[in-house]
FIVEX-952244 format. One line per 8 residues: their letters; for each residue x, y, z of N, C-alpha, C, CB. Coordinates in nm, 2 decimals, padded with zeros to 4 digits, m for minus. Atoms other than C-alpha are relative to their C-alpha. Glycine has a CB too. Layout:
a	X/Y/Z/X/Y/Z/X/Y/Z/X/Y/Z ~ ...;
END
This chain:
mpptytpd	00.14/m00.09/m00.03/06.42/01.52/00.06/m00.10/m00.07/m00.08/00.01/00.17/m00.05 ~ 00.12/00.08/00.08/06.08/01.37/m00.05/m00.05/00.09/m00.10/m00.13/m00.04/00.10 ~ 00.06/m00.08/00.11/05.93/01.48/m00.36/m00.12/00.05/00.04/m00.02/m00.08/m00.12 ~ 00.13/m00.10/m00.04/05.66/01.76/m00.34/m00.10/m00.02/m00.11/00.04/00.17/00.01 ~ 00.13/00.02/00.06/05.33/01.70/m00.44/m00.06/00.13/m00.09/m00.11/m00.03/00.11 ~ 00.07/m00.12/00.07/05.19/01.94/m00.73/m00.11/m00.05/m00.06/00.08/00.07/m00.11 ~ 00.11/00.04/00.10/04.86/01.88/m00.85/m00.06/00.05/m00.12/m00.09/m00.02/00.06 ~ 00.01/m00.04/00.11/04.76/01.90/m01.19/m00.14/00.00/m00.03/00.09/m00.06/m00.08;
artgpggl	00.12/00.00/00.03/04.44/01.94/m01.37/m00.07/m00.15/00.00/m00.01/00.08/m00.12 ~ 00.06/00.14/00.02/04.40/01.54/m01.41/00.01/m00.05/00.14/00.07/m00.09/m00.11 ~ 00.03/00.03/m00.09/04.44/01.49/m01.06/m00.09/00.09/00.11/00.10/m00.05/00.02 ~ 00.06/m00.07/m00.11/04.25/01.55/m00.73/00.05/00.00/00.10/m00.09/m00.02/00.02 ~ m00.06/00.03/m00.11/04.30/01.56/m00.39/00.05/m00.12/00.03/m00.07/00.01/00.08 ~ m00.09/00.11/m00.05/04.55/01.31/m00.24/00.05/m00.07/m00.12/m00.07/m00.11/00.10 ~ m00.04/00.04/00.13/04.67/01.26/m00.60/m00.09/m00.10/m00.08/00.12/m00.06/00.01 ~ 00.09/00.11/00.07/04.37/01.03/m00.72/m00.05/00.07/m00.13/m00.14/m00.05/00.09;
prpaersp	00.09/m00.07/00.14/04.26/01.09/m01.07/m00.15/00.06/00.02/m00.03/m00.12/m00.11 ~ 00.14/m00.09/m00.02/03.95/01.32/m01.12/m00.09/m00.11/m00.05/m00.01/00.15/m00.10 ~ 00.10/00.08/00.08/03.64/01.15/m01.22/m00.02/00.07/m00.13/m00.14/00.00/00.06 ~ 00.01/m00.06/00.15/03.56/01.20/m01.61/m00.11/00.09/00.05/m00.04/m00.13/m00.15 ~ 00.09/m00.09/m00.02/03.35/01.50/m01.62/m00.10/m00.04/m00.14/00.07/00.16/00.00 ~ 00.08/00.03/00.09/03.05/01.43/m01.82/m00.04/00.14/m00.08/m00.12/m00.08/00.06 ~ 00.05/m00.14/00.07/02.93/01.68/m02.12/m00.16/m00.03/00.01/00.06/00.02/m00.19 ~ 00.16/00.04/m00.01/02.55/01.73/m02.11/m00.05/m00.06/m00.09/m00.09/00.11/00.01;
aatppahr	00.06/00.06/00.12/02.50/01.58/m02.43/00.01/m00.18/00.03/00.10/00.06/m00.16 ~ m00.01/00.15/m00.01/02.64/01.25/m02.28/m00.08/m00.03/00.13/00.17/m00.05/00.02 ~ 00.09/00.05/m00.10/02.40/01.27/m01.98/m00.13/m00.04/m00.03/00.00/00.08/00.10 ~ 00.13/00.03/00.06/02.11/01.06/m02.02/m00.10/00.05/00.04/m00.03/m00.11/m00.01 ~ 00.11/m00.11/m00.04/01.76/01.25/m02.01/m00.08/m00.08/00.12/m00.12/00.06/m00.14 ~ 00.08/00.04/m00.11/01.54/01.17/m01.71/m00.11/m00.08/m00.11/m00.07/00.13/00.12 ~ 00.12/00.07/00.05/01.26/00.90/m01.78/m00.11/00.09/m00.01/m00.04/m00.12/00.07 ~ 00.13/m00.09/00.03/00.97/01.09/m01.93/m00.08/m00.07/m00.11/00.05/00.16/m00.06;
mppgrtgw	00.10/00.04/00.10/00.67/00.98/m02.12/00.02/00.07/m00.12/m00.14/00.01/00.05 ~ 00.01/m00.09/00.10/00.67/01.07/m02.48/m00.09/00.10/m00.01/m00.01/m00.05/m00.10 ~ 00.11/m00.13/m00.01/00.47/01.40/m02.57/m00.11/m00.05/m00.04/00.02/00.14/m00.08 ~ 00.12/00.05/00.03/00.10/01.32/m02.57/m00.05/m00.10/00.07/00.00/m00.04/m00.12 ~ 00.03/00.11/m00.08/00.13/01.02/m02.38/00.02/00.02/00.12/00.05/m00.10/m00.02 ~ 00.00/m00.04/m00.12/00.03/01.00/m02.03/00.02/m00.11/00.09/m00.12/00.07/00.02 ~ 00.01/00.10/m00.10/00.04/00.64/m01.91/m00.11/m00.04/00.04/00.06/00.02/00.09 ~ 00.15/00.05/m00.03/m00.32/00.61/m01.85/m00.07/m00.08/m00.12/m00.10/00.13/00.02;
tparteal	00.08/00.09/00.11/m00.46/00.31/m02.03/m00.15/m00.02/00.05/00.09/m00.15/m00.02 ~ 00.14/00.02/m00.05/m00.84/00.24/m01.99/00.00/m00.12/00.12/m00.09/m00.05/m00.14 ~ m00.02/00.12/m00.11/m00.71/m00.09/m01.79/00.01/00.06/00.14/00.15/m00.10/m00.04 ~ m00.05/m00.07/m00.13/m00.54/00.14/m01.54/m00.10/00.07/00.05/00.12/00.08/m00.01 ~ 00.09/m00.09/m00.04/m00.82/00.40/m01.52/m00.12/m00.11/00.07/m00.06/00.09/m00.13 ~ 00.12/00.12/m00.07/m01.09/00.07/m01.46/00.06/m00.04/00.11/m00.04/m00.16/m00.09 ~ m00.04/00.07/m00.11/m00.86/m00.06/m01.20/00.00/00.06/00.11/00.10/m00.04/00.00 ~ m00.02/m00.11/m00.13/m00.81/00.26/m00.99/m00.14/00.03/00.02/00.08/00.15/m00.04;
laalrrgd	00.12/m00.03/m00.04/m01.20/00.34/m01.01/m00.07/m00.13/00.08/m00.06/00.05/m00.13 ~ 00.04/00.14/m00.08/m01.26/m00.04/m00.91/00.03/00.00/00.13/00.07/m00.14/m00.05 ~ m00.06/00.02/m00.14/m01.04/m00.02/m00.62/m00.06/00.13/00.09/00.17/m00.01/m00.01 ~ 00.07/m00.08/m00.06/m01.21/00.31/m00.52/m00.12/m00.04/00.02/00.01/00.10/m00.05 ~ 00.15/00.04/m00.01/m01.53/00.17/m00.55/m00.01/m00.11/00.13/m00.05/m00.08/m00.16 ~ 00.00/00.10/m00.10/m01.43/m00.11/m00.31/00.03/00.08/00.13/00.11/m00.13/m00.03 ~ m00.01/m00.06/m00.13/m01.33/00.13/m00.04/00.14/00.04/00.01/m00.04/m00.10/00.11 ~ m00.13/m00.05/m00.03/m00.95/00.18/m00.09/00.05/00.13/00.00/00.06/m00.05/m00.07;
tvaeaagr	m00.04/m00.16/00.01/m00.77/00.51/m00.04/00.07/00.03/m00.13/00.11/00.04/00.12 ~ m00.08/m00.06/00.13/m00.62/00.71/m00.33/00.12/m00.11/m00.03/00.06/00.18/00.03 ~ m00.15/00.03/00.00/m00.25/00.58/m00.25/m00.04/m00.17/m00.02/00.10/00.05/00.17 ~ 00.01/00.16/00.05/m00.40/00.19/m00.25/m00.04/m00.02/m00.12/m00.09/m00.08/00.08 ~ 00.05/00.02/00.11/m00.59/00.24/m00.53/00.09/00.02/m00.11/m00.11/00.07/m00.01 ~ m00.10/m00.05/00.09/m00.31/00.41/m00.72/00.11/m00.13/00.00/00.05/00.15/00.05 ~ m00.09/00.11/m00.01/m00.09/00.12/m00.63/m00.05/m00.12/m00.07/00.02/m00.04/00.14 ~ 00.06/00.13/00.07/m00.32/m00.15/m00.76/00.02/00.02/m00.14/m00.16/m00.04/00.03;
agvskeav	m00.01/m00.04/00.11/m00.33/00.04/m01.05/00.14/00.02/m00.11/m00.06/00.09/00.01 ~ m00.14/m00.02/00.05/00.03/00.08/m01.12/00.06/00.15/m00.05/00.02/m00.11/m00.11 ~ m00.02/m00.15/00.01/00.03/00.45/m01.09/00.05/00.08/00.11/m00.11/00.05/m00.03 ~ m00.04/m00.07/m00.12/00.16/00.71/m00.85/m00.14/00.08/00.07/00.12/00.10/m00.04 ~ 00.12/m00.07/m00.02/m00.09/00.87/m00.62/00.04/00.16/m00.06/m00.05/m00.01/00.17 ~ m00.03/m00.13/00.06/00.07/01.21/m00.77/m00.07/00.00/m00.12/00.14/00.04/m00.02 ~ 00.05/00.00/00.10/m00.03/01.10/m01.10/m00.16/00.01/00.00/00.05/m00.11/m00.05 ~ 00.14/m00.03/m00.01/m00.38/01.05/m01.00/m00.04/00.13/00.03/m00.06/m00.06/00.07;
ykrrrrdp	00.06/m00.12/m00.05/m00.41/01.37/m00.82/00.00/00.11/m00.15/00.09/00.06/00.14 ~ 00.00/m00.09/00.11/m00.29/01.55/m01.14/m00.07/m00.02/m00.10/00.11/00.02/m00.04 ~ 00.13/00.02/00.08/m00.54/01.37/m01.37/m00.11/00.03/00.02/m00.02/m00.09/m00.03 ~ 00.15/m00.05/m00.05/m00.82/01.47/m01.14/00.01/00.16/m00.04/m00.04/m00.02/00.18 ~ 00.01/m00.16/00.01/m00.71/01.84/m01.17/m00.01/00.04/m00.14/00.15/00.07/00.06 ~ m00.01/m00.06/00.15/m00.64/01.85/m01.56/m00.15/m00.07/m00.09/00.17/m00.04/m00.07 ~ 00.08/00.07/00.07/m00.93/01.60/m01.64/m00.16/m00.01/00.09/00.07/m00.14/m00.03 ~ 00.15/m00.03/m00.06/m01.31/01.71/m01.53/m00.08/m00.11/00.00/m00.09/00.11/m00.08;
afaelmve	00.07/00.12/00.02/m01.46/01.38/m01.64/00.05/m00.08/00.07/m00.01/m00.06/m00.11 ~ m00.04/00.08/m00.09/m01.22/01.18/m01.45/m00.03/00.02/00.13/00.11/m00.01/00.00 ~ 00.02/m00.06/m00.14/m01.26/01.38/m01.15/m00.16/m00.02/00.06/00.04/00.17/m00.01 ~ 00.16/00.05/m00.02/m01.65/01.32/m01.17/m00.01/m00.13/00.03/m00.10/00.03/m00.12 ~ 00.00/00.15/00.00/m01.58/00.95/m01.21/00.06/m00.06/00.15/00.09/m00.05/m00.15 ~ m00.09/00.03/m00.12/m01.34/00.97/m00.92/m00.08/00.00/00.12/00.12/00.11/00.02 ~ 00.08/m00.06/m00.09/m01.58/01.16/m00.69/m00.11/m00.11/00.03/m00.06/00.13/m00.06 ~ 00.10/00.11/m00.01/m01.86/00.90/m00.77/00.07/m00.13/00.07/m00.06/m00.04/m00.14;
aqglglra	m00.03/00.12/m00.06/m01.64/00.59/m00.70/00.04/00.03/00.15/00.12/m00.05/m00.07 ~ m00.04/m00.01/m00.13/m01.50/00.73/m00.37/m00.14/00.02/00.08/00.11/00.13/00.03 ~ 00.11/00.00/m00.06/m01.86/00.79/m00.28/m00.08/m00.15/00.03/m00.06/00.07/m00.08 ~ 00.01/00.11/m00.02/m01.93/00.44/m00.34/00.08/m00.07/00.09/m00.01/m00.05/m00.09 ~ m00.10/00.06/m00.09/m01.61/00.33/m00.15/m00.05/00.06/00.13/00.16/00.04/m00.03 ~ 00.05/m00.04/m00.13/m01.74/00.54/00.16/m00.08/m00.10/00.04/m00.07/00.13/00.00 ~ 00.12/00.08/m00.03/m02.06/00.33/00.15/00.06/m00.12/00.02/m00.11/00.00/m00.11 ~ m00.06/00.13/m00.03/m01.86/m00.01/00.13/00.07/m00.02/00.11/00.07/m00.04/m00.09;
rarlrerr	m00.07/00.01/m00.13/m01.65/00.08/00.38/m00.10/m00.01/00.12/00.09/00.14/00.01 ~ 00.08/m00.01/m00.12/m01.92/00.18/00.62/m00.09/m00.14/00.02/m00.10/00.13/00.00 ~ 00.05/00.13/m00.01/m02.11/m00.17/00.55/00.09/m00.09/00.06/m00.04/m00.04/m00.13 ~ m00.10/00.08/m00.06/m01.78/m00.35/00.62/00.02/00.01/00.12/00.10/00.01/m00.04 ~ 00.01/m00.02/m00.14/m01.76/m00.18/00.95/m00.11/m00.04/00.07/00.01/00.12/00.03 ~ 00.12/00.04/m00.08/m02.11/m00.26/01.04/00.01/m00.14/00.00/m00.13/00.04/m00.06 ~ m00.02/00.15/m00.02/m02.06/m00.62/00.94/00.09/m00.06/00.11/00.06/m00.05/m00.11 ~ m00.09/00.04/m00.09/m01.76/m00.63/01.16/m00.07/00.01/00.14/00.13/00.08/m00.01;
rapfrtms	00.09/m00.05/m00.12/m01.99/m00.48/01.44/m00.13/m00.07/00.01/m00.03/00.16/m00.01 ~ 00.13/00.02/m00.03/m02.29/m00.64/01.39/m00.03/m00.13/00.10/m00.08/m00.02/m00.13 ~ 00.03/00.08/m00.08/m02.26/m00.96/01.61/m00.02/00.06/00.15/00.09/m00.09/m00.02 ~ m00.01/m00.08/m00.15/m02.20/m00.73/01.91/m00.14/00.07/00.01/00.13/00.12/00.01 ~ 00.13/m00.11/00.00/m02.50/m00.52/01.82/m00.11/m00.09/00.03/m00.03/00.10/m00.14 ~ 00.11/00.07/m00.02/m02.73/m00.83/01.81/m00.01/m00.06/00.12/m00.01/m00.10/m00.08 ~ 00.00/00.07/m00.11/m02.63/m00.97/02.14/m00.03/00.09/00.11/00.12/m00.06/00.02 ~ 00.04/m00.09/m00.10/m02.85/m00.75/02.37/m00.03/m00.07/00.12/m00.11/00.07/m00.05;
yrlvrrtd	00.03/00.04/m00.11/m02.83/m00.84/02.72/m00.11/00.05/00.07/00.09/00.00/00.05 ~ 00.09/m00.09/m00.08/m03.11/m00.78/02.94/00.02/m00.07/00.17/m00.19/m00.02/m00.06 ~ m00.04/00.03/m00.15/m03.02/m00.76/03.31/m00.14/00.02/00.09/00.12/00.10/00.05 ~ 00.12/00.01/m00.07/m03.29/m00.86/03.52/00.03/m00.05/00.14/m00.10/m00.09/m00.07 ~ m00.01/00.04/m00.14/m03.31/m00.89/03.91/m00.05/m00.12/00.03/m00.05/00.09/00.08 ~ 00.04/00.11/m00.08/m03.32/m01.20/04.09/m00.10/00.00/00.09/00.09/m00.05/00.05 ~ 00.09/00.02/m00.13/m03.61/m01.27/04.31/m00.02/m00.14/00.05/m00.13/00.05/m00.03 ~ 00.03/00.14/m00.04/m03.68/m01.55/04.51/m00.16/m00.04/00.00/00.04/m00.02/00.15;
aggaagqd	00.14/00.02/m00.01/m04.02/m01.71/04.50/m00.09/00.09/00.06/m00.02/m00.11/00.06 ~ 00.10/m00.08/m00.06/m04.28/m01.43/04.56/00.09/00.12/00.10/m00.11/m00.10/00.11 ~ m00.05/m00.11/m00.05/m04.02/m01.23/04.72/00.03/00.12/m00.05/00.07/m00.03/00.04 ~ m00.04/m00.11/00.05/m03.91/m00.89/04.66/00.13/00.02/m00.05/m00.02/00.09/00.08 ~ m00.15/00.01/00.06/m03.61/m00.80/04.47/00.09/00.08/00.09/00.02/00.05/m00.16 ~ m00.13/m00.06/m00.10/m03.28/m00.73/04.65/m00.01/m00.06/00.12/00.00/00.15/00.03 ~ m00.01/00.05/m00.10/m03.37/m00.91/04.93/00.05/m00.15/00.01/m00.11/00.01/00.05 ~ m00.05/00.20/m00.04/m03.19/m01.24/05.10/m00.10/m00.09/00.02/00.10/m00.04/00.16;
raap	00.07/00.11/m00.05/m03.34/m01.54/05.11/00.02/m00.07/00.13/00.01/m00.08/m00.08 ~ m00.01/00.05/m00.13/m03.38/m01.69/05.44/00.08/m00.16/m00.04/m00.17/00.00/00.07 ~ m00.08/00.12/00.00/m03.12/m01.99/05.50/m00.11/m00.10/00.05/00.13/00.00/00.10 ~ 00.09/00.11/m00.04/m03.31/m02.33/05.52/00.08/m00.08/00.13/m00.04/m00.11/m00.15;
END
């Protein structure tokens, strides 16, 4: 007769050992900035605002500055001076994007074709010339 399996506290399903349970003290804390620090340096702020002035989206500008898009919006909500700088930079960025769009379209705008009816010497427009 085969031996019967009776699980105990140390084994899990299939007789495999249970993973060691961690105590809350042994669990490493989530990565957070120390209290009072936000991770925003003057260089990051300037990089973000410069990218916005160039016409980048908030997500692109945040990536260039090395911060998340959510961090940018959180700072904008909490810091009215930063929000004002951001609005100004985005306004300049909109104008920069418009200029870029115009530059791309400019060659086609300047090519104005003038459609003129062809007439034979002294003949009316649209009439066929007589065959020689």
